N, C-alpha and C positions, 0 to 999 in steps of 0.2 A: 504493500500500500504506500502511496506517496503521502507527503506530509498533510495535504488537505484532506485526503480520504481518511487518514489516521485520526485526525481531529474529529471528523464526523463519527467515526466508529467509537472513539473515546466518549463522545457525548451520549451515544446510545447506551454504552455500558454504564455511564454515570447515571442515566435515567433509570436503568435497572437497579442500580445500587440505591438510588433515591426511593424507588418503590419498595424495596426490601426494608430499608431503614425506617421509612414512614410506617410501614405495616407493623414492624416490631416495636415501635415506640407509641403509636397511636392506640394500639389495643389496650394498653394499660389504663387509658382514660375511660375505657368502656367496661372495665371489669366489674364495678359495682352494679351497673345495669344488667350486664350479662348474668351475674350471680342471681339477681332478683328474677329475671325472666326464666332462668333454668331451675330456680328454687334450690340453689346450692349456696354454701357460704363463699366468701370472697377468696379464701385460701384455695378452695377447690377450683374456682373460676380461674385463678392464676395459673392453673395447669396449661391454659391456652398459650401462655408465654413460655413456661418451662418445657413443655413437650416440643414446641417449635425449636427452641434453642438446643435441646438435647439432640434431636435428630439432625439439625444442621451441624453441630459439633462432631457427631459421629461419622457423618458422611462427607465432610469436607476433605478428609484425607484421601478419599476415593476420586476426587475431582481431577487430580493430576494424571492418574492412570487412565481415567475415562477420556481425557483430552488427547491421550496418545492413541487410543483405540478408535476414536470417532473423529469425524470432521468437526472442528471446534465451533464453527459457525452454527452447524446443525444442532450440536449439543447445547449451545447457549440458547438458541431460539426454542428448543424443546423444553429446556428448563424454565424459560420465561412463560411458555404456554401452560405448563403444569402448575407453576406458581400462581398464575392468574386464575386458572380454572378452579384450583383447590381453594383459593381465597373466596371466590364467588360461592363455592359449595358450602363454605363455613357459614355464610350469611343466609343460606336458604332454609335452614332447619333450626329447631330449638332442642336438639338432642345432644347431650354432652359427649357421649361416646363417639358419635358420628363426627362431631366437631373436632374432637381430639385426633381422630384418624386423619382428617383433612389437614389439620395443623401439622401433623407429622409429615404428611406428603409435601406440604408447603416447605417445611424445614429441609427435606431432602432436595427439593428443587432449588431452594436458596443456596444450598451447599454446592451445587453445580453452577448455578447462574453467575455468581459474582467471581469466584476464582477463575472459571473458564473465560469469562468476559475479560477479566483483567489480563489473563495470560495471552489472549489474542493481541492486546495492546502491547504487552511487554516484549513479545517475540517479533513484533513488526516495527517497533520504534527505534530510530537511530539514537545513539548516545546523546548527541547534541540536543535532541528534542525531548529527552526523557523527563526532565523536570517540568517543562511546560505541559506535556501531554498528561502526565500522572497527576498534575495539579487539578485537572478537571474532575478527577475521581474523588477529590477531597470535598468538593462543594456539597454533594449530597449528605455526607456525614455531618456537615455543619448546619445545613438548612433543615433537614428532616426533624431532628430533635427540637429545633426551635419552634417550628410551626405545628408539630404534632399535638401538643396539649390544647392549643386554641382551636385548631381545625377539628380535632376529635370532640371537644366540648360542644362546638357549634353543630356538628353532624348529629350527635346524640340528642341534643336539645331540639333541633328542628325536625329530625327524622327518627332514627333508632340506631342501636348499635350495629345492626346488620349492615348498614350503609358504609361503615368504615371498611368493611371487606369488599363490598361492591365497588368501592372507589378504585380498587386495583384493576377493574375491568377496562375502563378507557385508557388508563396508563399502560397496562400490559399490552393491549391491542396496538397502541401507538408505538411501543417498543418493538413489537413483532414486525410491524410494517416497516418501520425505520431500519431495523436490524437486517431485514431481508434485502433491502435495497442499498444500504450504506456500509454494511460490513463485508469486506472482501478478504477472506482468509482461506487460503488453500493449503492447509498443512498436510504433510505426508503422514498417514497413519502408520503406527508401528504394531508389530505383533508382540507386544510386551507381555510377558507372563505375569499372572496376578499373584502378588505376595499375600496369600491368605493369612498367614501367621502375623505378618506385619500389620495388616488391616485390623485383625482382631485385637492385637495388643494396643495399637494406637486408638482404635475406637473405644475400647474399654477404659483406657487411661483418660481420654477426653471426656467420656461420659461420666466417669466417677468424679473427676474434678468439677465438672459442671453441676452434678447432683450435690456434691459437697458444698459448692458455693451457694446453691439454692437453700440447702439445709442450714448452713451457717447464718443465712440472712434472717432466720426466724428467732435468733437470740440464744440465750444460755440454755434453754430447755432442749435445744438440738445440738449443743456444742460437742458433746461426746461422739454422737453419730457423725456429725459433719467432719470433725477432726479425723475420725477413723477412716471415713471415705476419702478424705484428702490425702492421708498418708498412703492408702492403697493406690490412689490415683498417681501419686508421685513415684511409688515403687514401680508401677506398670509403665510410667513414662521412662524411667531409667532402663527397664527391660526393653522397651520399644526402641530407644536410641541404640542400645547395644545390638539389637537384632538388625536394625536398619544399616548399621555400620558393618555388620558381619557378612550379610548375604550378598550374592553377586547381583541379583535383580530385586532391589528393595521396592516397597510400595512407593517411596520417594527417597531419593538420595540425600545425604547430608553434606555433600561436598561444599555447598555454598557457605557452610559455617567456617571453612578455612579462610574465607575472605573477611578481613576485619570490618569493613563497612557493613556487611550483612550481619556479622556476628554481633556488632554493637546494637543493631536494631533488635536482634533476637533477645538480647539481655536487657540493656537499658530501655530499649523501645517497649518491650513487654511490660517492664515495671512502670513506665510512663502510662501505658494503656490501663494499668490497674488504677492509677489515680484518676484517669479520665472517667472511668466508670463510676468511681466512688464520690467524687467531689460534688457534682450537682445533687446527688442523693443526700450527702451529709449536710450541705448548706440548706437544702430545703427543710430537713428535719430540725436542724438547729434553730431556724427561724420559726418553725411551727410549734415545736414541743416546748423547749425551755423559754423561748421568747414570746410564745402565745400569739404569733401572727396567724391570720387566716390563711387558708390554702391559696386563695387567690392572690393575696398580698405577697406571700412567700414566693409563689411562682413568678410574679411580676419582677421580683428582684433577681431571682435565679436566672431568668431569661437574659440578664445582662451578660452572663457567661457566653451565651450563644450570639449575642449582639457583638461582643468582642471578637468571637470567631469570624463572623461575617465581615466586620469592619476592616480587619487587617488582610483578609484573603486576597483582594485585588493587588496587594503590594508584596505578597510573600515571595513570589518568583523573583521579582526585582531585588528584594532584600538578599535573598540567597545568592543570586548572581553577583551582587555587589560585595558581599562579605565572605562568600564561600560557605560550605555546609557547616564546618566546624564552628565558626563564630556566630552563624545564624542560630545554631542549636544552643550555643552558650547563652545567647540573648534570650531565646525562647524559653529554655528550661529555667533560666534565672528568673524570668518574669513569673513563670508558673509556680516555681518553688517559693518565691517571695510572697506571692499572693496567697498561697496556702497557709504560710505562717501568719500572715495578716488576718486571714479568716479565723484562725485559732484564737486570735485576740479579740474577736467580736464580743461585745457585751450587750445586755438588753438596752442600754442607753446609748449605744453607738449610733452616730448620725447615719441616717438611712442613705444619704447621698454617698457617704464613704463606702458603705456596703456595696452599693451599685457600682462604684468606681473600681473597687477591688475585684469584684466579679468580672467586670469588663476587662481588666488587665489580665486576669486569669484566662479569659477566653482568647485574648490576643496571643498570649504565650502558647496556649494549646494549639491554636490554628497554625502558627508559624512552625512549631515543633513537628506537628503531624506532616505538614507539607515537606519539610526537610528530611525527616526520617523516611518517609514513604519513597522518595526518590533516591536518597543515599543508599538505601538497602540494596537496590538493584544496579547501582552505578558501576560497580566493578565486576559484575557477574557475566559469564559467557552466556550465549543463547541457550546452550545445552543445560546450564544450571538453573535457568529461570523457572522452569516448570516446577521442579521440586522445591525451590526456594519460595515460590508463590504459594504452594500448598502449605509449607511449614509456617509461613507468615500468617496465612489465613487462620490456621488452627490456633496459633499463639495469641493472635489478636482477640479472637472470640473468647478464649478461656481467660485471658487477662482481664477483659472488661467484666465478665461475669464474676470472677474471683474478687474483684475490687469491692463490689457491693456487699458480698458475703463477709469479707474480712472487716469492712467498716462496721457492719451491723454487729459482728462479734465483739469488736473492740469497745463499741458504745455500751453494749450489754455488760461487759466485764467491768468497765470503769464505773458504770451506774450502780454497781454493788457497793462501792466504797465512797463515791463522790456524788455531788449534785448532778442533776440532768445536764445543766449547762456546762459544767466542768467536764463531764463525760464526753460531750461532743467536742469541746475545745481540745481536750487531750488527744482525742482521735485525730482531729485535723492536724495537730502538732506532729503526731507520728507520721501522718501522710506527708507532711512537709519534710521530715527527716528521710523518708523513703525516696522522695523526689530528688534528694541530693545525689543519690547513686548515679542516675543517668547523667546528671550535670557534670559530676567529676569524671565519669567515663568518657564523655565526648572530648574532654580536655586532652585525652591521650591520642586523639585523632591527629594525623599530620595536617598541616595547613592546606595542603592541596588535595585532601580527600574528595573523591568524586568529581575531580575537575574536568573529566572528559564529558560530563553532562552539563557543564556551565557555559 
């Protein structure tokens, strides 16, 4: 694909990512009404989120192998079609078991849709265009969480919860039509053997870590079970890595980890994703629980994180080109870390404008860091390494985000046993600030010219 065609293809993949992220975030606003309509408690209704994430995490490792066996454009469009139809199917009935089956199918489709779409872009883009093209894929991650609460609330108030799933029909059809005409990817299929042992190990590890994160999010009553599942998940992760390194034809190779720029994304970048998943959750509850703000008022101030995300995004590529990846990440992670420590100092009498400003700065740091990390990760990889690296990156990103919320909920519950509610949240935010220091110090070890071939 030439540069113009690649930009169009990237926008199609970005639209698919937007649909997926909007779907996964907007559904949380509908859980109370879904629980009421299905005559179940809200904890049971939350299975709509948990089942989707579980099946997505389990089947993402399969995406790289599938992309070798099939034409990638066909696989991407098929995944979009299944995702769209299963979403519509969720909204057609009021039967929980049927809905959960459709959400599982949606998760499997999502596990193919985004990694395969991104792989089409990665394997066709020239190094000099990598930063600009991949930056298109960051926009959906910034916009969808920002508009989901308001859009979801409006749809539920004006219509019903079913329509948040019907919303994917026009979006999905638009992606299918655009993808058919705008994506031109003729990859050569491979007769790659299927690493069944590797798939089982990776799927079990990902599934256990995700279930552990969900379990830990319920507080101290689930601490023992959540911790046990997490330990088992980590043990299986170690066994998975050893297996993938040992066999001749692994489910996905780990060669990309030998490249420092990708390895830094896998370590520090994953830790950064943990904080990304947790901070909006922690700030929302800090304002609502100990500070006694209404849900609407708390949401209004938390949205400043997403406004910061969007405000800096038009300038992120220029900043990275001007400073290089290393110093762009130092600036971004410095802002994100500083703002986390400042959030830990919030009191009930803190000026609201200051809260909004700190949240905005946090969003600026997050947006710049994500853009830099996302391109740096693939900047020094060969075309052959990108498939496996893309699969590993997708798995790590999903698990890190999910783990962040569970870890935050556990810390708050533990601190609340000995301290006031306000102090429990403040101490948890302080710990997340300390955690954020690791990726900041790690990027300082990068050479100044890291990823320069893409600048």
